[in-house]
N, C-alpha and C positions, 0 to 999 in steps of 0.2 A: 456555398453552393446555391442557397436559396436565391441570392441576388443574381447569380449567373442564370439560373433557371428562369427567373422573372424577365431578365434581359432577353433571353432567347424567345420566350413566349411573346413579349412585346414586339420583338423584331419580326416574328412570324405574322403577327397581326398587321404590322405596317406593310410587309411584303404582300400579303393578301389584298390589302386595300389598294396598294399601288397597282398590282396586277389587274384588279377589277376595274379601276379607273382607266388604266391604259387600254384594256381590251374593249370596254364598253364605249369609250369615246374615240376609239380608233387611233390613239396616240402612237401605237406601235408602228403604224404605217409611215409615220414621220421619221422614225429612226432607221428603218431598213428599206431603202429604195434602190432600184437599179442593180440588185444583186450585191449590195454592199451596205455599210453602216454610215448613217448621217451623224458623224461625231458631234457636230455643232448642236444639232437638235437634241441628241441624247444627253450631252453635257449640260445643256440649258435645263432640260427636264430634271436631271439629277440634282442640279444646284437648287432649283426652286423647292423640290421636295426635301432635300437634305438640310438646307439652311432654314427653310420654312418651318419644318418640324421642330428643329432645335430652338428657334426663337419663339415659337408658340409655347413650348415648354417653359422657357424663361419668363414669358409674359404671364403665365399662369402660376409661376412658382410660389409667390406669396400666398395666393388663395389656396393652392394645393397643400402647402405646408400647414396653414391654419386648419384646413379641413381634416387632414390626415392625422394630425397630432392633437386636435382640439385646443390649440393654443388660444389664449385669451389676451387680446391686446390691452395694455394698461392705458386707458384714456384719462382717467382721473384717479391717481393713486389713493387707495383706500386705507393703507397702513404705512408704517415707517419703512418696512422692507421694500415695498413697491416704490415708495418715494426715493429711497436710496438707489434702487435699480435704475429708475428713469434719470436721476441726476448724474449717476456714474456714466451711463451711456451717452448722455448729452455732453458731458465734459470730454469724454474720449473722442466722440465724433467731431467736436470742435477742434481738438488737438490734432486729429487725423485729417482735417480739412474736408469733411464730407457733410452732407445734410443729415439732419436728425432722423435716425431710423425709427420705425415702429418698435416698441418694446413689448414682448409678450411672455407669458408663463404658461407652460403646459404640464399637465399632471402625469408624472412618470417616476417610478422609484429609482431609476438609474441616474447617474450624474452625467448630464449631457446638455448641449447647447448647439444652436445652429444659426446661420445667417443666410439670407437669400434675398432676391429682388432683382428688378430690371436694371438698376443703375446705382451708382454711388450715392445718389441723392433720393433714391426711392427703394429703401431696403427694409428688412425685418430682422430683428435680433430676438431670439427666443431662448429661454432657459427652462430646464425641467425643475419640478418641485424637489426632486431628489438631489439635484446639484445645490439648490439653496439650503436644503436641510443638512447636508453632509459636508459642505465646504465652508471654510472661514470666509470672511468678507474679502480678505486679501486675495484668496484663491479665486473667488467668484469674479473679483475685479480683473484678474489676469485672464480668465476665460472670456469675459466680455471684451477685453482688449484684443484677444485673439480673433474673435468674431468681427469686431470693428475693423481689424487689419485686413480680413478677407474682403470686406466691402471696399475699403480704401484702395486695396490692390486691384480692384476690378475683377476678382476671380470668377464671379458668376458669368460675366460677359465673356471673359477670355475662354472659360470652359465651354460656353455655348458656341463661340466661334470655332473652337477646335472640334467640337462634336459635329457641328454643321459641315465643316470641310471634310471630315472623315466620312460622314454620312453620304456626302456628294460622291466621293470616290468609291465608296462601297457599292452604291447603286449603279454608278457608271461602269465600273469594272465587272460587276456581277452580270449586268445585262450583255456586255460584250462576250463574256465567257458563255452565257446562255446561247447567244446567237451563233458563236463558233461551234458549239457542240451540236446545236440544231442543224447547222449547215452540213456538218460532217455526217449526221445520221439520216438526213432527209433524202429520200430517193428522187423526189421531184423538186429539188431545192431551187433550181433556176426559176421555174415557173412561180413558185411561192414567193421568192424574194423579189422578183420583178413586180409582183402585185403588192408588195409591202406586207406580206403575211409571214408569220413564223409558226412553227409547229409546237406540239405539246412538249417536246423535249426542251424547248427554249424556256418555258415557264418553270418546269421542274428544276432544270439546271440553275437558272438564275435565282430561283427560290433557295436552293441549297447553298449556292455560292454566297448569297447575301448573308446567310446565317454565319458561315465560316469567316468571311471577311469582317462581318460585324463583331465577332468575338475577338479577332485580331485588333480591330479598331478600339475595342474596349480596353485592351491592354495598354494602348497608348494613352487613352483618357485617364486610366488609373495611375499611370506613371506621372502624368501632369498633376493629378490630384495629390499625390504624395509630395511632390515638389512644392506645391502651394501651401501645404501644411507647415513645412519648415519656414517658409516666408512669413506666414501668419504668426508662428511662434516668435520669430525674430521681431515682428511688428509689435507684438504684445510686450516683449522685453524692452523695446524703445519707449512704449507708452507708460508702463508701470514698473519696469525693472525685471531683469532676468530671474532673480531669486523667486519672485512671486509666481512666475509662470512655471518654473521648475517645481515648486511645491504643488501647484495645481495639477501638473502632469503626474507627479508622484501620488497624489490623492486619487487620480483617475486609475492608477494601477490597482487600486483596491475596489474599484467599482464593479458592479455586476454588468453582464453584457448589455450592449445598447438595445433599448426598446423602441428605437425609431423605426418607422416603416422601412422596408427593404429598399424602396426607391429613393429614400432620403438618407441612407447610411453615409454617403460621401459628404453630406452637409454637416454631420455631427462633429463634436470636438475630438472624439476618439472612434475609430472604426473597428471592424472585426479583425481578430488575430488569426492569421493563417500561417501555414508552413509549406516548404517545398515550392513546387511550381505554382501553387495557389497564391503565393505572395505577389505574383504578377497581377492578380485581380484585387489586391488590397487598395482601398481608397486612402488609407492613412499609413504612415510609417509606424513601426513598433514604437511604443511609448519610450522604451529605454534608449532608442536611437534619437528620438526628439530631445530627451533630457540631455544626452551626451552633446548634441549640437548646441544646445543653449549653454552648457557648461564651458564650451569653447569660445563663447562670445567675449 
């Protein structure tokens, strides 16, 4: 629930910013002229804000990941474990056909790891101290291969494109709903729309609609996130063998809950466990389902 709450709060902030920019600069007059909707202008605006926001998040992903977790990039390995980490990631990156990622370690008691970055050749792979302390090298190798597979599959970019497209339609449809409600409620609707003006009901309705459609969009994003976990598990199996990845997932079943910041939960090796309808908002499949899928390979 914390992640959904943070999503709603973030979405509210985006809506407020959009409403402020639209009103101050008079962009709303471009959308509603002659008593109707200028669909082309509205769609263009929605696309710029929807895709732009998603790609700005992607561009900042490595910096935000390092900042929020305190991850320290290994530039010059200071011990045997760090040397092994860098050499293992280098070998797997070469086998997967991607550029060498930055390798980092962050201090956390849970067994976790994540990968992020702008592209296949500009990425970051980070592991927690808890994972290094509680897993065998074979298991850590499998987890690293899972993260490398995320990078090789282009999951970060694909997720960003999907989020951007959904953002575009959330903004676009929400503003149309707001306009239609405002038109139905406005007593002097014709005069207002002819001048390219909309009433207070427009902002309130589009505000609420964007929250509701945004939650529905997040269900689609989480569905894709669960699918990409299966693909990354299969990628790890190809790089290091299915048995190693199965043992790593079995070890994760004994781990304490993820300590990653809420906005980064979807990037971790294992997500939050939910039941009932809340499974729609899970970024990861259940570990037992992932193990079963690997056993069928």
